N, C-alpha and C positions, 0 to 999 in steps of 0.2 A: 561052211565053217570058216573058210579063209576070209570071206567077206565080213563075217561077224567079228573075227579077231581084229581085222583092220579097223572096223568102226570103233571097237572098244579101245584100241590103241589111240586112235585119233581123239576119242572122248576123254581118255585120261590126260592126253596132252592139252586139250582144250580146258579141262578143269584146272590143270596146273597153271596154265597161262592166266586164267581168271583169278586164281588165288594170288599169283605173282602181282597182277595189276592192283588188286585190292590192298595187298601188303605195301606196294610202292606208294599208293595214294595215302594210306594211313601214315607211312613214314614221312611223306611230304607234308601232310597236315600237321604232324607233330613238330616237324622242323619249322614250319611257318608259324605255328603257335608259339614255339620257343623264341623265334625271331621277334614276333610281335610283342611277346612279354618283355623281352630284353630292351626293345626299342620303343616301348609304349611311352615313357616319359618324353623322349625326343619328339615322337609323333604328336603328343598332346601339346607340346610347346609350339611346334610348327603350326598346328591348327589354331592355337590361341593367337599367335602373331598374325596369321592370315585373317582372323576374324576381328582383330582389334581395329577400331576406326582410325582414320588417317590423322586426326588431331594429336595423337600421341607423339607424332613427330613434328609438332608445331612449336609454339613458343609460350613461355609463361610470362605473365605480366607481373613483374617483381616490385614495382613501386609506381606511385602517381605523385607528381609534384607540380607546383604552380608558382609563377612569379607575376607580380602586378607592376605595370608600368603606367605612365601618364596617359598613353594613347592605346594601350593594348594589355591583354592578359595572356600569358603563355602557359599552356598545360603540357607536361611531358610525361609520357609513359615509358618506363624502363622495361625492356624486353630481353628475354634470354635468346631470342632469334628473330628472324624476319617474319612479318605477318602480312596478310592481305586485309584491306579495309575498303569499306564503302561509306560515303558520308551523305548526309541530307540535313536540311534545316527547316525549322518551323518559325512562323512569326507570331502565332498566338497559341500558347505562350512562346516567347522567343527561346528557342533551343537549337543547339547543334548536336546532331546524332551521328556517331561513328560506330558502325558495326564491324567487328574484327572477326576474322576467320582463322582457324588453326591455333586456337588458344587452349593450352593444357591446364592452366591454373591461374587464379586471380589472387591479388594480395588480400589480406584480411580486412583492409579498409573497405567500408561500405560507402556511405555518402560522406563527402568531404565538404565542410562548410568553408566558403571562400569569403563572400561578402566584401569584395573590393568594388571599384567603380563600375565594373562590367559583369562580374560573375557572382551568382548567388551560391551555387554549390555544384559539385561534380558527383555524378552517380555512375557506378560501374555494376552491371548486372550480368550474371551468367545465364545465357540463353540455352545452354545444353548443346550437345553434339559439336563441341569445339568452337562455339561461337559466344561472343560477349558483346554487349552494347555499352558504349560510353556516352553519357548524356551530359552536356554542359548547359546548365540552366542560367540563362542570361537575364540581365535587367532590361535589355533592349536588343533589337536585331543588330548583329555585327557582321563585318566581313570576316570570313573564316579562311585561313590558309593552313593546309596540312601537308607535312612532308616527313620523310623518314631519314634517319642518320645511321650510317653503318658504324660498327665498333671502331674506336680510334682513341689513342692516348688514355687507355684505361677505362673508357666509357663503353657501355654495352650498346646493343641496338636500341634506338629510341624512335618513338613516334611523337612528333611535335605538332601541337595545334596552337596557332596564334589567332586570337579573337581581336580583331582590329577595329577601333572606332575611327573610321576614315575622316569623319568631320573633326574629331579632336586632333588627329594627326595633322590635318591641314591647318587647324586653328593654332597649334603649337608652332608650326612653321611660320605662319603669318606673324605671330607674336615675336618670334626671333628676328624676323626681317623688320618689324616695326621698331624694335630696340635699336637696330642699326640706323634707321632713318631719323629717330628722335634724339639721338645722343647729342649733347651740346658740343659746340665747336671746340676742338682740342682734346676732347675726351677719348681716351684709349680703351679699347675693349679687349679683355683677356678671357679666354675660355679655358677652364681647368677640367681635365678629363680624368676622373677616377677609373683606373683600368679594371678590366674584367667585369664581374657582376653576374647575378642570376645563376644560370647553369654553369658558368665558368668561375670557379673560386680563385683562380690564380695560384700563386705559391701557398703552401700550407706549412706552418711551423711545427716544431716538435710538440708544442702544447695545443696543436690543432687550430692555431690562429690563422684566419683566412685573409689573404692579401686583399680581396675585394672589399672587406669590411674596414681594414686599416686605412687604405688609400681613400675611401669615401670620407672617413673622419678627417683626414689631413686636408683633403680637397675642400670640405665644408669650412674648416677653420681658415684656409687660405682665402677663399672667396669672401668670407665675413670680414677679414682684415682689409682686403683690397677695396671692398665697397665702403670703407670708412675714409678712403682717399678721395679727394675732390676731383681729380682728373682721371680716375680709373673706374671702369665699370666691369664687374666680373660675373661670369655665369658658369654653371656646371653643365657637362654633357648628360650626366645622369644624377638623379637626386635620391635614388633608392637602390634596392637590390634587384636589378634587372639587367639584362644584357642588351648592348647596342653593338651592331656589327662595326668593325674597325673603320670601314669606309664611311659609315653613318656618323661616326664621331667627328671626322674631318668635315663632313657636310654640315653638321650642326654649327661648327665653328665658322664656316663660310656664311651661313645664314645669319649669324650674329654680326658678321662683318668684322671678325676678330683681327686684332693687330698682333696678337701673340697667342699661341696654343701650347699648353703644357699637359702632357700625359703623365699622370702619377702612378708609380708602381712600387712594389717591394720585391726585391730580387730573391731568387731561389737557386740552390745548387745541391748536387749530390755530395759535395764536400762540406760537411758541417762546420768546418773551420773558416770557410769563406765568409767575409763580412765587409762592411763599408758601403759608402754611397757612390753613385756614378751617374753620369749624364751622357745621353746619346743624341746624335743628330742623324738626319737622313743621308744616305749615300746612294746615288743612282748607278754607280759603276761597280762597287764591291765593298765589302766590309773592311774596316781599317785593320782588323785582326780576326782570328778565328773565334775568340771569345765573343766579340761583338756580333759576328754572324750567327753563332749559336743562340745568343740572346734574342736576336731579331726573329730567328726561326721559331723560338719558343713563344714569343709574344704574338707572332703572326698566326700561330695555331689557335689563338683565342676564338677565331671565327668558327673553327671546327668544334671546339669544346662548347662554345656558347650556342651553337646551332644557328648560324647566320643564314638568312634568306635575303639575297640582294636583288633589288629591283633595278632594271636597266636604266641608265641615265646617259645623257650626252651633253656636250657643251654647245655645239652649233652644227650647222649643216656643212661647214667647210673644214674638214679634218686637217688640211695643210695649214690653214690660218690658226686653228686651235693649237697645233704643235709649236708654231712660232711663238705665239703668245705664252704658252705654257713654259717654253724654254726660257723666255725672258723673265717671267715671274719667278720661276723656280731658281734661277741663278741668283736673283736678288734676295729672295726669301731664305735661301740656304746660307748666304753670307751673313744675314741678320741672325739666323739660328746659331751660327758659330759664335757670333758676338755675344748673344745672350747666354750661351752655354758657359762661356768664360766667367761671366758675372755670377752665375749660380754656383759654379764650382768654388769661387772665392768665398761665397757666403756659407756654403754647406761645410767646408773644411774647418770652419771655426767651431762647429758643434759636433762633428762626427768625422771619423777617419774616411778618407777617400779610397775607393777600390782602385781607381786610376787617377793620376794627377791631371790628365787632360780629358776632354770629351772624346768619345769614340763614335764611329759612324757605321751604319748598316742600313739595309733596305727595310725599314719598319713601315708597314702598311699605314699605320695610324698617323705617320708623319708626312704623308704624301700630298697634303694640300699645297698646290703650287704657288699660291699667293699669300701664304701666311707663315711667318717664322715659327717653327715648331721644334720642340725638344721633348725627350722622354727622360724623366727623372726616376732613378731607382733610389728610394729613400734609405734603404738598408737591406740586409739579407735576413729575410724572415726565417730561413732555414738554419740560421745561427742562433744558438740559445740566448746569447747576450743581446744580439740585435733584436730578436723577437721580444725579449723583456722590455727593451727600450721602446719599440714600436707600439707596445700596449700601454705605455705611459702617456697620459694626456699631456704632461709637461714636455716630453720629447716631441710629440706631435705638434705642439705649439711652436717649438723651436724650428722644426722643419718648415712649418707654414711661414713663420717670420722670415726665415732665410730666403724663401721663394719670393715673398713680398719685397724684401730689400733688393733682391736682384732685379725684379721687374721695375721698380722705381728708378734704379740706376740705368736700366736699359732704355727707358723712355725719356731720360733727361736730354 
């Protein structure tokens, strides 16, 4: 009997333990279910994020633009972030292919008709899975140079593709050098450089007038007037809306064998009341004042805005001899630059107020040609409403051009 009671006692305890375990498991399941129910939205979100493909974190192509130059066509993709790319080319038909990875969206533009000297059209196709292909349909095989630019001065990430006609580039250079060789004895060569261009608009006025457009018009008028003079031959660094690196502008002047180089600009300021004309020369030691330094810094940023790709160049194999020659040439050309600056200030003040009564100096990249007297002219302040109004008037542009021509003729007497 005792043994039976013991078994029964242990049996009742065992049954109770099993009931407790079942109840515990049930409670745990209910708690887990409640937890899962409450956290289900979060879990779903986590799973979705883990399952979404990588390109979500890539970049959108926001715009496609192009500029046509005499020796190349430039295509620019505006991007919301950095991308990876691979490129290839075909000769039949002539095409440049750029496959981009990590693309989240494309602009609404499909095929873009170009029809300039080198490019027929631009095509952008979504390949899926975060990939896109850019196809540049060319008229003939061209040298392709591709590079990226990081955000700077209000610009986004950019992918730049230059399609270069190397033969035309060489031909243009040879033609400039030929002009230097065939000029009649006693003829002076002047190179007028309309600042900015292409990707770089320069200053922008309250009415959205772009500096690059205004200075090109003034430069064209100036060259036209100069070429009516018997003893002067004038040329432009750029003849349309495209960008030339700052160093390249001085190189063009040297290839022409220029006796004078003038870089034309229209000033800009955060102060809308600022107005007037000004003239600047190169300084190798430091700016004549803080305002001149700030202007030089702004103008030198043109290479970043315009997307400059500079090819290496050298003068000779003897760097010490180069430095001696450069010092001698620079010393003389800077003195002549100062002399011309005084002439142009005298002329311009007759048609427009001067910002400063004398020329200012700073380290402008575009004025660094060691053997050519060079000045930078700010015709007026495009960011001032009155100056912007004047700069848009053909009559005022003519007056600026005439004042520059008069100063040049006095300089060469």
